[in-house]
C-alpha positions in Angstrom: -20.9 33.7 -2.6 -23.9 33.4 -0.2 -27.0 35.3 -1.2 -28.7 37.8 1.1 -31.7 36.4 2.8 -35.0 38.2 3.2 -38.1 37.0 5.2 -41.5 37.9 3.8 -44.6 37.8 6.0 -47.7 37.9 3.9 -50.7 35.9 2.5 -50.8 33.0 0.1 -52.3 33.9 -3.3 -52.8 30.8 -5.5 -52.4 32.8 -8.7 -48.8 33.7 -7.7 -49.5 37.3 -8.8 -49.3 38.7 -5.2 -48.5 37.4 -1.7 -45.6 35.2 -0.7 -45.4 33.5 -4.1 -44.9 36.8 -5.9 -42.5 38.0 -3.1 -40.3 35.0 -3.4 -40.3 35.1 -7.2 -39.2 38.8 -7.1 -36.5 38.1 -4.5 -35.2 35.2 -6.6 -35.1 37.4 -9.7 -32.8 39.8 -7.8 -30.5 37.1 -6.5 -31.9 37.2 -3.0 -33.1 34.1 -1.2 -36.6 34.4 0.3 -38.1 32.7 3.3 -41.9 33.0 3.6 -44.3 33.2 6.6 -48.0 33.0 5.8 -50.5 35.3 7.5 -53.5 34.0 5.5 -54.7 31.5 3.0 -56.7 33.2 0.3 -59.2 31.8 -2.2 -58.5 34.0 -5.2 -57.2 34.3 -8.7 -55.9 37.3 -10.6 -59.5 38.7 -11.0 -61.4 37.9 -7.8 -60.9 37.1 -4.2 -63.6 34.8 -2.7 -62.4 34.1 0.8 -59.6 34.8 3.3 -58.7 32.6 6.3 -56.3 34.3 8.7 -53.6 32.4 10.6 -53.6 33.2 14.3 -50.8 35.4 15.6 -49.4 32.4 17.5 -49.1 30.5 14.3 -47.4 33.4 12.5 -44.9 33.9 15.3 -44.1 30.2 15.4 -43.4 30.3 11.7 -41.1 33.3 12.2 -39.3 31.5 15.0 -38.7 28.4 12.8 -37.3 30.6 10.0 -34.9 32.4 12.5 -33.7 29.0 13.7 -32.2 28.5 10.2 -31.1 32.0 9.2 -30.6 35.5 10.4 -32.8 38.1 8.7 -31.7 41.8 8.6 -34.5 42.6 6.2 -38.2 41.6 6.4 -41.1 42.6 4.2 -44.7 42.5 5.7 -47.8 42.3 3.5 -51.4 41.6 4.2 -52.6 41.3 7.8 -56.1 41.5 9.4 -55.3 44.6 11.5 -52.8 47.2 12.6 -52.5 45.6 16.0 -51.6 42.3 14.4 -48.8 43.9 12.4 -47.5 45.6 15.6 -47.2 42.4 17.5 -45.4 40.7 14.6 -43.0 43.7 14.3 -42.2 43.6 18.0 -41.5 39.8 17.8 -39.2 40.3 14.9 -37.3 42.9 16.8 -36.9 40.5 19.7 -35.4 38.0 17.3 -33.1 40.6 15.7 -33.0 44.0 17.4 -31.4 45.5 14.2 -33.9 44.1 11.8 -35.1 46.6 9.2 -38.8 46.1 8.1 -40.5 47.2 4.9 -44.2 47.4 5.6 -46.5 47.2 2.6 -49.9 48.0 4.2 -52.7 46.3 2.3 -55.9 47.8 3.7 -58.3 46.7 0.9 -58.0 44.2 -1.9 -58.3 45.4 -5.5 -61.5 43.4 -5.6 -63.0 45.7 -2.9 -62.6 43.3 0.1 -61.6 45.1 3.3 -58.7 43.6 5.3 -58.6 46.2 8.1 -61.6 47.4 10.1 -59.8 50.5 11.4 -56.4 52.2 10.9 -55.8 53.8 14.3 -52.3 53.2 15.7 -50.5 52.8 12.4 -48.1 55.6 13.2 -46.7 53.7 16.2 -46.1 50.6 14.1 -44.6 52.6 11.2 -42.1 54.2 13.6 -40.6 50.8 14.2 -40.2 50.1 10.5 -37.5 51.3 8.1 -39.9 51.9 5.2 -43.6 52.0 4.5 -45.0 51.5 1.0 -48.7 52.5 0.8 -50.3 53.2 -2.5 -52.1 56.6 -3.2 -55.5 55.4 -2.0 -54.0 53.9 1.2 -52.4 57.2 2.0 -55.8 58.8 1.9 -57.4 56.0 4.0 -54.7 56.4 6.6 -55.0 60.2 6.5 -51.3 60.0 6.6 -49.1 63.0 7.4 -45.6 62.2 6.0 -44.1 64.1 9.0 -45.7 61.7 11.5 -44.8 58.4 9.8 -41.5 58.0 11.8 -40.0 56.0 8.9 -39.1 56.5 5.2 -42.1 56.5 3.0 -42.5 55.3 -0.6 -46.0 56.1 -2.0 -46.9 54.0 -5.0 -48.7 56.1 -7.6 -50.3 53.5 -9.8 -53.8 54.4 -8.5 -53.3 58.2 -8.7 -56.3 59.7 -10.6 -54.3 62.4 -12.4 -50.7 61.1 -12.6 -50.8 57.3 -12.7 -47.4 55.7 -12.3 -45.8 58.7 -10.6 -44.3 57.5 -7.3 -43.0 59.6 -4.3 -40.2 58.9 -1.9 -39.9 60.8 1.3 -36.7 60.4 3.2 -34.8 62.7 5.6 -37.4 65.5 5.2 -36.9 65.5 1.4 -39.2 64.2 -1.4 -38.1 62.6 -4.6 -40.5 62.2 -7.5 -40.1 59.0 -9.6 -41.9 59.6 -12.9 -43.3 56.8 -15.1 -41.0 55.3 -17.7 -41.8 55.4 -21.4 -43.5 52.7 -23.3 -46.8 50.9 -23.3 -47.7 48.9 -20.2 -50.6 46.6 -19.1 -52.2 46.4 -15.6 -51.0 43.5 -13.4 -52.4 41.8 -10.4 -50.1 42.3 -7.5 -47.8 44.9 -9.0 -47.8 46.9 -5.7 -46.7 43.8 -3.8 -44.0 43.2 -6.3 -42.7 46.7 -6.1 -42.4 46.5 -2.3 -40.6 43.2 -2.6 -38.2 44.5 -5.3 -37.4 47.5 -3.0 -36.7 45.1 -0.1 -34.5 43.0 -2.4 -32.4 46.0 -3.5 -32.0 47.2 0.0 -30.9 43.8 1.1 -28.3 43.9 -1.7 -26.9 47.0 -0.2 -28.2 49.7 -2.5 -29.0 53.2 -0.9 -32.8 53.9 -0.6 -33.2 56.2 -3.6 -31.2 53.9 -5.9 -33.1 50.9 -4.5 -36.4 52.7 -5.3 -35.3 53.5 -8.9 -34.2 49.9 -9.5 -37.5 48.6 -8.0 -39.6 50.8 -10.2 -37.7 49.7 -13.3 -38.2 46.0 -12.3 -42.0 46.6 -12.0 -42.1 48.5 -15.3 -40.6 45.5 -17.0 -43.2 43.3 -15.3 -46.1 45.5 -16.5 -45.0 45.3 -20.1 -44.1 41.6 -20.0 -47.4 40.5 -21.5 -51.0 41.7 -21.9 -52.5 39.4 -19.2 -53.1 40.3 -15.5 -50.2 38.1 -14.5 -46.7 39.4 -15.1 -43.5 37.5 -16.0 -40.5 37.8 -13.7 -37.1 37.9 -15.3 -33.8 37.5 -13.5 -31.7 40.7 -13.4 -28.5 39.5 -11.8 
């Protein structure tokens, strides 16, 4: 049986903890085939980011076109980009290639090392309205000054950075909120865990799971990654 295909649009992280390498590893572990378009080359490891060189929009859109020449993508996950406007143009291009495409946008505004990717956040609501799901973490929700009623799409807020309730995630869909509490057991911080969660969510959606069930399964996958070892780089285990 042919596997579902997902296109990821994100940066290249040499450590494999985040970016397109982590995306593709996560998709593969779920039995989903991943194509990858690079938005940036980063000079980093799991502890520090030294430099980011962005691909031009023209280069990114050409990569998208080459991938669509080989396959149809009904699900796309977008990661790091240099601006909201950049994301918007990529989203519009994806919708020209497939008007029914469903996009999971994982907005990375600032690296965990403190490096800023975006200069401003204005206009994000218009971009979000074209997406199926947005997956900011708790800090990013504050930076966006986000009102869940103005997102225009489903919203999954990653709670790993919450000061009071770390690991508690929130899913807004259809005007209702679901709280996903942390699972039991000792876990260890991992570089790129938010990226992996968004990819796992996309994989489960591509496999046909309803949004809430996809979120629960994705959270379980990341929980296993967090407790896989004591280093900052998690181990991905196949679950299909």
